[in-house]
N, C-alpha and C positions, 0 to 999 in steps of 0.2 A: 500642300501636305495631303497625302493620301487619307481618305476616310478610315481605313483600317488601322493606320498608324495613330490617328487621332483617338480612335476608340480605345487602343491599347494604353494610351496615356490617361484614360478616364474622362475624356472630353467627348462632347458632340462635334460633328464637323463644323458647326457654326463658330466653334471656339469657345463656347460657353459650357462649363461643366455643370452637370445636372444639379447636384445638391452641394457640390464643393463650394468653398468660400471664394475661390479665386477665378477670375476671368483669365482665359488663356488664348493666345493667338500665336500662330507660326507664320513666319515669313521666310521665303527661300531666297538665297543669294547664290551666285555662281560658285562660291567657295565654302559656304556654311548655311546651316539652318538657324534661325533666331526664334527663341521662344520668349514671348512677352507675357509676364504674370502680374496681375493686379489683384490685391485683396480687397474685395468689396464688403466684407462682413466685419472688418475691424478685429477679427480673431486670429489672423495670421494663418499660414498653412505650410506643410512640407509637400513639395511637388517633385515627382521623379524627373531627373534631368542629368545630363553628363555634358561637361564642357567647361566654359568659363563664364562666371557671372560678371557682366560687363560694368555694372555700377560699382562693384567692389574690387574687381580684378581677381577674385578668388577662383581656384579651381573647383569644379563641382563634380563629385564622384557618387552617384546614386540619387541624390535629392538636393533640392535647394530650399532654403527657408524664406518665405515671403513674409516680411514683418507685418504686424498688425497695421491694417489700413495702408500698407506700403506696396512696393512693386519690386520686381527683379526682371532682368533681361539676360538670358543665357544664350551664348553663341555655342552651338553644337556642331560636331562634324557633319558635313553634308552627307546624306544617305541617299542612295538611288531610289 
């Protein structure tokens, strides 16, 4: 993931958000980008995303809800 795109998502390049409750990591694959979200605070979070949340199979348009103490994995269209 390019650092500029990471910063636009509100994250640092290390994948850890500054004061946000969720840890975020991106992985690139030939056909898609994968966004891994983990709530470390126990308070849940709304995180900007577009694609399919793979644990539920639901489409994501704008943001995904990471449940209290939970996680989400979003498959996003691959971007150059």
